[in-house]
Phi, psi and omega in degrees: 000140180287156181299320178300317174303315183298312183301314184296315178298319180296317180301319179299311179299316186293318182297336183273346182280152176295159185294333184271020186292142177265166177302317173302321175290322175305304179303313177302314185291322175299312175297321175303312177304310184295322181296319180287321176298318177294325176293322178292314178304315180293327178294315179300330183269001179076020180272035182231164181247145168287172181293325182290319178297316181296320181295316176296318182299314179276006174070033188263350181076173182266000000 
């Protein structure tokens, strides 16, 4: 994602937060967004496991 896109998304996210938002809440929201986007990228790249695959890998059975 280009820097300009990230800035626009950050501005949009900030605009949606209440006026009384704390720095901690802002940082949490930014980290949450980044984490979700990372998960989507990993899923798109096939870097995820199904529940059955994970259960088998952990030896939990089906």
